[in-house]
N, C-alpha and C positions, 0 to 999 in steps of 0.2 A: 426318709431312705430313698423316695427316687432322684428328692434335690439332688444327694448327697452323690447319689450315682451320675447323674447329671453332670455336677461339679467335676468329680474326677472326671470322666471321659473328655469335658470341655478341653480341663487344663495337659492331658495328656495328648490331644490335639493340636493345641498351639505349642506344644513343647517340639514335638514331632515337625510341625509344620516351620519352624526355622530351621531344625535340624535336617530340611530337605535337601538345601542349598548347598549345606556344609555333607552331605551324606555324599553329591556329585564332586565334591572337590578334595576332600579328603579320604582318600581308598586307604583304609587300613590292613594291606596284603591280600586285597582280594584275588579273587580267581578269576579268569577271563571263562572255564568254563565250567558247567554245572556240578557240584561233588561225584568224583564216582562212585561208580557201586562197590558195594561192599560181597563179598561171597557171600557172607555168614545172615546176609539179611532173607526172609521170605521173599518166594515169587510175587510180583505184582499182582496185587489184587484182580480179579475180573471187572468187567464194564458192570456197572452199578451196583458193584460192592460199596459198602460203609466207608468211609474212610477213618471214621472213629469210632469209639466202641457202639452198641446198641443205646437206643432213646434213654431208657430207663436208668443204665450205669453215668450218665453224663449230664442228665436233663433236657427238657425239649429244646430249650433253647439254643442250644450248644450244637446237639442234633441236627437241629435244620443247617446251623452256621455250617456244620461238616458235611451235609447230604450238598450245598451250595458249591465247594470248593471241590467238591469230589466231580458234580456237574460239568464245572469249570473247566476242571482238570480232562476231566474224558471229551469235552469237545476240542480241548487242545491236542489229544491224543491224536483224534479223527483227523483233524488237519495234519497233524506230522505224517501220518500212515497214508495220506492222498486217498481215504476211501470218503468220499467225495458221494459213490454208489452206494455204499454200506449205507449210509445214513437216510436213503431213500427208503429203506428197510425198517428202520425204527420209527416209535410209537405214532403216530398221526398228529402235525402240530396244528395251530389253529391259523387259520387264514391271517398274515402278519399284517399291520398295520401302519399306519405311521408313526416314529419314536420318537426323537429328542427335538426334533428339528418343528414339530405339530403339535411339543408339549403334551406329549404323549406321558402314561406312567412311566416309572422306571423301569428299564429294561429285563429283559428276563434273563435268565443266566446260564441260556442256551445261545447266548450270544456276547459271550465275555469268558476269560479266563485269567490264568496268574501262577509263582513258582510252587514250590516242595509243599510233601505233606504235610501235615498239622503237625508233630512232637519225633524229635528223637532221632532215632536209627528209620524211622517207615520216609523222612524228610528227603533220604538220599534216593529210593527206589523212583518215585515218580519222576525228577530229573535226570535218572541214567535211562528212562525210558524214551525220554523228550527226544536225546539224542540230536540235540541241536549243535549245526554242523560250525566248523572252528572260526572266530571271526579273524578278520583283517587285524581290527584293532579290541585292545581289551584293557586291564587297570592300571598296567604298566605305563598306557600311551595317556591317560588322563589324571594323573598323580601330578603332571606338573603344566595343567591347563594355565591359562589366562585369556584375560579378557572375556570372562563372565558374563553375559546378560541375560537377565528374565524376561524370557516373549511371550509367555501366558500361560493360562492354563485348563483344562474344562473339567467333566465329573470325574477325570480318574487321573491324569496325566498334570505335570508340571514341565515346562519345554524352557530349557535355558541353552543360548549360543554360547560357544568355548574355542578359544582356537589353541588346535594341539600343536607342540614344535613350534610356536611361533610360524606356522604357516598355512597352516589346513583348517580353515574354519569350519565347525560341525553343529550338531542340534544336541543336548541329551537328555533324555528323555527319565522321567522317574515317576513312581506313585508319588502323588498331593497329597500330603498328610491333611491339609486342611480340604481336598476337593469334598463335593458332593459323597462321592461313595463309602468313600475313608466314614464321613462325620455323619451320613446315614445310620454304616454297618456298627459305627460302635453304639450310639445311640439306641439301636435294639438288641445288642447283644452283647455288648460291654467287652470285647474282648480284641483288644488291639492290633495282636500279632496276628490273630486268625484274618481278623479283616482285613491286613494290609497283604495277607496269601489270596485272597479272595481278589480284592484289585487287581494286584500285580499279575495276577494269571492274563489279566487283559492284556499286558503290556506282553507277556509271554506267547500270548497268540498273535500278537500284530507282529513281531519278532520272526515266528515261523511263516506266517502269510507274508512278511517282504519278502523274505528267503523262497520260499515257491513259487511268487509271484515276479516272476523277472521279467519286468517290462521297462521301455525309455519312458514310460508314465510314471511309474510305482517309484518311489524314493527308496536309493539306497541305505540298506541297513550297512554301516561298516564295520560295526561292533558290537561287544557289551561287556558287563564288568558284574560278577557278583561280591559283595562282600559283607561281612556282619557290623553291625551297627545298630545302635540303640536299643540292644537288646533284642535284637528281630535277626536273625540268621538269614543270608544270602540277599539281603537286598539287593535289587537289580538296578541298572543303568544301562540303560541302551545308547548307543552312538549311530546318529546316521547323518546322511548328507542333510547340508542346510540349504533351504529355500527362502523366500521373500514370501510374507504374507498377501495370500491374495486380497485386494483390496477394491472393492467395486468402483466406488466413484472414482477411483486413479486409474481403472479397467476403462472408465467410459470415457478419460481425458487422453487416452493413445489413440495411436492413428486404426482405421477400420483394420490394415495389414496386421497389427500382432493382438486384435482382439481376435480376429478371424482364427490365428493360431493358436488361442486361447484355445477356442470352441474346437477346434480338428484336432487338438491332444486330446480333451475330453473324448472326444466320439473315438478315438482310436484306442485310448482307455478304456473305455465301455464295450467297444468289440472284443477286445482282448478279454476284459471280464468277463464277456458272455461264452466264451470261448476258452475260458484257464484251462490248466492241466486237473484242477479241484473240480472242475463244473462253472455251472451258471452262479455268479460271483456278486449277491448286490448288495451295496454300502449300503444300510440301514439308516446311517447317520448322515447325510450327503446336504454338507452347507458349505459353502463355499469357504468356510473357514476350515474345511477337511483338508485341503489342496492349497498347494506352496508353488511358486514360479520360479525353475532352474532355467537360467540360460536363457529366459524367452519361453521356455516350455512347462506347462500344466503338469507338474505330477501331483498324485495321492500323498497323501503322509497319514492319514488318521486310517488303520484297518482293523483296529479293535473289534468296533462295532459292524464290520464286513459277516455276512453268512453268505454258504452257501446252498442252504435249506430251502427246497419251493414247497412250497403251503400245498399241504393235501386236503382231496377236496372229493365230494358225493353228486355235487352240482354246480352249475355256474355260479348262482348266488355263493357260493363259498370262497370264490376268487373274486372278492371286494376289492379294491383300491381306494383309499379315502384320502383326498387331499384338501388344502383347504378352501381351493377354488373348481375342484374339480372332482368326480367319482369315476371310478371304474368299471366293469364287470367283465372278465377275462373270462375265456372258455375251460371249461373240466375238463381233463384229456380219459381216455379211455382206460389209461393207468389209474386213473386219481390222483392227478396234479394237476396244479392252474398251470396252465400252458405262458410260459415264456416270462413270469411275474416278475421273477430277478430283471431280468433283460428291462422289463416295459417300465417298471419300478423307475430301475436309473437312468431311460431313456426319457421320462416324464421331469424327473427332478435336475435334469442337462435342460431338461426344455426352460423350466419356471426358474432357474438360478441363472444361466448363463446366457440360453439364443434367444432371447427375447430384448435381453439387454443391450447384447452385445453382436449380434450378425447381422442385423439388419442396417444400423447407422451410421450414414455416411459411409456407404459401403458404394462402389461404384455403379453407374446407374444401368447398365446392363446387366450387372451379375443380381441385382433386386430383387428382379420376378424369381428365378431360382433359389434365393435365399429367404425369400418368404412361402416357398413352397416347401420348403424343408422346416419352417419354422414352424407353419401349420401343422405338416402333416406328423410331429413331430408330438408337437399340443393337444393332437389328438388322437394320438399314439396307430393312427393311421400305416408307419412305418413300423419295422425294426431296427435294431442297431446295424444290420447288413446293408440295409439299403438306404441310413440314412448315414453310413460311413460310406458308402459309393458316393454320394449325392455331393459331399462336400470335396470328397477325393476331388470329385468333376469341377467342383467350382477351384479347386489349387490349380488343377494342369489348365483350367482356362485361367485364370489371374498369371500363374507364371508363365504361358507360352504367349501371353500377348490375344490369344482371339478374342477376348471380350472385348477388344478393341475395335473389331473387325464391324461391328455393325454401329457404331457412332460416325456422324459424319465429321469427318475430320478436314476443314478450310480453315487454313491460316488466317486470321484478321488483320497481321501486319508482319513484316520483313524483318529479318534477322539476322545482326553480324555475326559470326563465328570468329571467336577471339582464342586461339592454342593458346595452351600454358599458361594462362593468365586466372585469376582470380579478383572478386573483389570483396573487401574484406568486411568494407560497413554496410550501410544502407539498407538494414536488414526492416524487415518488417511483419507482423505477425501475422501467424493464419491457424486455423484449426480444421483437424488435428495436424499436430507437427510432430516431429522430431525434436525439434531444439525449441525450446519454452522463451526463447530470445528473438528466435528470427521465424521465417516459414523454412523448413526443411521436407522434404516430401519425398518418396519413392515413384519411379517413373519406369514405363516399361521401356521405352526408348526416348531418341530426342523429340516426333512428333507428339508423345504426349505430353511432354514438357513444356512447348511451345502452347500444346491446346491449354494446358493450365495457366499458363503465364497471361493468355489472352481473356483466360477469366478472370483474372484481378486487375482491376481498375487501376491497383497501383504498381504492377508489377512492369519494370522498364528491363529486367535481364535476368538472367540466371544462367547458376554456376554448375556446370557437371562435376562432382568428385570421384573421386576414386574406391568410394564405398559402400557397399551395397547392403542390404537386405537380408533377412532368414531367407528369400524366395528367389534372391538373386537380382531383383532390383536395382536400379540405381539410385541414389540419395542426390538430391539437386536443390540445391540452395535458390532461392526466389529473391531478387532484390528491386527495392525501389526506385535506385538510381545507379550510373555509371560512373562516376565523377572521376572514381579511384581506383584504376586498376594495375593490380601488382604482378608480378612474373610470379607464377606458381609451375613446377613441370606436371604435377599431379592433377591439374586439373583443367578443365574446358570453358570459356565462358561465352554466352549468348548474349548480346546486346540488339535491345529493340530499335530500329531506325525508324521505322514508319507505324501509326497508328491507325 
């Protein structure tokens, strides 16, 4: 009997896995908004009320699944109603420890959510309660998408790239019927429809957080679409800003300036999350894959495992944070909450996943002492996010203003002849890191720094100032190994080494 149930469940999962992409492409008259409320419906159940009939009526397994759906729905509602403070008065939570990234047990229901109630008329009530903001894009906009490309999937969602109206590239997210969450739930409860609802509440939670957390380093939500599909009502597709995956190996090969921008973006995001309208937000599933790059800026894209719950405590020993390489014990406040646990968890994860790899390496020598101080202070959690953000902003000011060059000795080793409105098209050599993979293209604060860089390379015999700048306003310069062929170019200035 168990084998039969397993085979049926596996068949259903396979069928819906194949249908996931089709659900995104063929929208059979869906709507952008949740189903409207019906006047004859009873008022919504109070928090804690069961979403299904009592357990003795429907069986223990289904009742357990119903309770999980209700818990996730109530979590979504708390975020929707801005009740971060009210959450502090609810039942005490166990000290939260590392989750997915440290291969801990699966997430608890207090960290996730999804769409409507379980059956019939009751489904409209919860959707009406959520009152999601009207989307900019909806079902009509994704009927004729082109260039659909599978990008990846995680425990819950599958993500696709698509082009709308042949102009706007977006990301489409939907529940992955072949993912861990659906497969695990179906094995346990053999109820695909309800398992879908349980998983999809996580997408709803993410949608609401994307609406509530408006920040330059939070991915933009463009819209969403509900449609009936494969005997499941109101399947959900979200439409978001499209970013490039964060590839750490590629980042390590980029310029220090771009790597610093990633770290600065992250710290600005974490500073906002620590002081957000919802309270202090922690990213429980904090890994590089939860972020994307949009126009050089780091943005968080995955918020379904975010939480505003601060762990309760009776002593400092309850405020224990465990990481693979370090453990920390935070103070327990007089209010019975672990002080700044959400903030410190985010900050240490920023240190171990980003700062240690991206901040110090190939940085300007005069900035390295300050950068080392930042890395060490965050690695020991001596600083909070406010001090960390202030110090990184200081690094930015020093770098943009050129003050970091004042403590260096800048005596040119050679003389250079200035050739205005001229360019050297060839004579490239490679350096690292460079903005150009076939040449040596670096950013400088001024001509003096360009001369200093050219003097430091034995093969450098000339350099060309371009009219291009980086995100900090620094000028991009091509360094050349010869000056045999100089051509006119009104937008460039060439400097040729005349003495060694």
